[in-house]
N, C-alpha and C positions, 0 to 999 in steps of 0.2 A: 437619622431622625431630623426632621425639619425644625429649625429654631431661628429666631431672628439673628442670633450670633452666627450660626453656621451659614445662613443665607448671605449675610453681608460679608463674612470671611471669604466665601466663594467669589463674590463680586470683587472684593479687594485683591484677591490673588491673581486675577486675570487682567492683563493690561487693557484689553479692549472693553471689558465691562467696567473697569475702573474709570477709564477715560469717558465713557458714556455717563456714568454716575456723576463724576465731577463736572462734566460739561453741562448737564441738565441743572445741577445745583448752582454752578457759577452763573449761568444765564439768568436764572430766577433771582438770584441775589443782586446781580448787576441791574436788572430791570427795576427791582425794588428800590435800589439806591437812587436811580434816576427819578423815580416817581416821588420819593421823599424830598429830594432837592427841589423839584419843581413846586411841590406843595408848600415847602418852607418859603419859597420866594413869592407865593401868591396868597398867603394867609390874609384874612381880613384884618383890618386895623384893630378890631376888638379882641383878636386872638394873637397879637404880635408877641406876647410873652411866651407862646408855645413854639415859636419859630425856631429858636436854637435847639429845642429838643427834637423837632422834626428833622432838622439838619443833622443832628447827632445820629438819629435813627438811620438816615440815609447814608451817612459816613460808615456806620457799622455794616450795613448791607453791602455797600461797595467793597469794604474790607473783606467781607466773607467771600465775595466773588474773586478777589485777588488770592485769597488763601486757597480756594479750590484750584485755581489755575496754577498756583505755586506747587500744590501737591502733584499735579500732573507733570509739571516741569521737572520736579525732583526725580521722577521716574523716567524721564526722557520721553514723555508723551505730549502730544499736541491736542488741543481741544478738538472735538468732533462736532459736526452739525447736530443741533437738537431737533429730534423729530417733533413736528407740530403737536402731535397727540400727547406728548409728554411735557409740554410747556404749561405747567400749572399756573404761572402768573398771567400769561396771555389768555389762557382759557377762562380764568376768572373775569378778566376784563371783557372778553367776548360775550360772556353771559351777564354783563351789566353789574358786576360786583366791584365795588370800589369806584374810584374816579377814572373816567375814561382818558386815554392818552390825548385824544382830540381836545378835551377840555383843558388838560394840563399844558398843552402846547400854545394855548391862547394866553396872551399877556393881559389877563383879566382877573381881578381879585376874586378869590373864592368867597363863599358865604359860610356862615356858621353851620348851616345844614351840610355843606360840603365837608367841613371839618368833622362833623358827626359821622358822615359816611366814611370818610378816610379812617377815623379812629375805630369805628365798628368793624370795618373790613380788616384792619390791622389786629384788632382784639381776637378775631376768629382765626386768622392765618398764623398769628404768633402763638396761639394755643397749640396749633398743629406743629409748628416748628419747634417749640419748646419740648413737646412730648417726644418728638422724633430724636432730638438731640440728647434728651435724658436717656433714651434707650441706647443710643450709640455710646454715650458716656459710660453707662453701666458696663458695657462689654469691651470698650476699646480705649478707655481713658489712659491706660498704661501702654498702649500699642506704640512701638518705637517710631513708626512712620506717621501715623495720623492722630496720635493721642493728644498732642498739644493743640492741634487744630480743633479737635472735637471739644476739648475743655473750653477753649476760647470762644467758639461759636455758641456753645451751650450757655455759657455765662451771659453772653450778649442777648440771646433769645429770651432768657429769663428776665433780663432788664427790660427788653421791649415789651414783654407781656405785663410786667408791673406798671410800666409807663402808660400803656393803653388803659388798664384798669383805673389808674389814678386819674387820668385826664377825662375819661368817660364819666367817672363818679363826679368830678368837678362840674361837668356840663349838665349832668342830671340834677344836681343840686341847684343849678342855675335855671332850671325849668325845661330842660330838653329830655326828660326821662322817657316819655312815651315814644318820641322819635328815635331815641337810642335803642329801646327794646325792640321796636318794630324793625329797625335797620339791622340790628344784631341777629334777629331771627331769620330775616331774609338772607343774610350773608351766610349764616351757619348752614341752613338747609341747602343752599346752592353749593357751598364749599364741600360738604360731605359727598355730594354727587360727583363733583369734579375730581375730588381726591380719589374716589373709587375708580373713575375712568382713567385718570393718570396712572394710578397704581397698576391697573390691568395692562396699560400700554407699556409701562416700564418693564413689568415682569415678562411680557411677551418678547420685548427686545432682548432682555437678559437671558431668557430661555433659549433664544436662537443662538446667541453668542456662546453660551456655556453648554449647549447641547443637552438641556434638561429632557428627561423622559416625559412622555404624555402624562403618566401618573403623577409625577412631581409637579408639572405645570398645572394639572387639574386641581391638585391639592392646594396650590398657592392661589389659584383663581377662587376656589371655594372659600378659602380664608379671607380673601379680600371682600367677597360678597357677604360673608358673615359679619365682618367689621362694619360694613355699610348698614346691614340690617339692624345691628345693635345701635348704631348712631341714628338711624332713621326712627327707631322706636323710642328714643329718648336720650341717647348718648350725646346728641348735639347740644343738649342743655348746658353741659359743662363749658361750652364755648360762648355762652351768652350771659352767664352769671357775672356780676361785678362785686368784687370784694376789695377792701382796702389792702394794698399789698404790704408785705413786710419790707420790701425795698422801696423806700420813699425817695422821690425825686431821682429815680434810677438813671435818667438821661440828662441830669443836670450839669454834667461836666463834659469835657472833651472826650472824643473817642480814644480808646486805648490802641496803641499800634499793634499790628499783627505780628506774631513771631516770625522769624526769618525761616522759611521752609526750603526755598530753592537754593 
């Protein structure tokens, strides 16, 4: 019987599929870390108070990349090349979601609208990340090899989501509400397409590695398309709502060190 738990257990039990999973995850987290560091360095003067939180966000993302690499090292595995069609972070940038790397590479102050774009992009992608980690935490929090990593990353992603909600609400109250809602909607509708395409690509690679039958692969493809249909019909709205988070000032302190995995 297909389930999220059995599917990930199969990926976890195979060295080649586990290396691909961790390499894809580490690459995305490391890219996110770099982006946040650059944004923190370029925030406009009117938003300087948020710079330490952006830096903390970046430090967390970079930490997650190190955690995934450490999980591979613990099993004697080396990172593998990330297929371009599975690179979620770069595909988002390619489709104009978030702040372009070309913009971040220039030593030029960002605008408040750029901060709105950054936070809106983060609000959407952190929703996805938080939900994925909640699922992994449900099934693997007590796993002897990856449990500590899953719990650490899940806690961080929840903090990131709370931070994005809190900062976007602050900017909405400052008069940027319409721009925020427009940007959130654009990001969400693009993200669900890219997430579908990346999911299909990842499952295709995993299927070849693990020797899945045509029937199993077809069932997984149908499931991915069903998720996209639900999100396209209205599920995307959960990614654009803004609510005052229970965790206030979630990124107001230093990043916590990652557990020692290797």
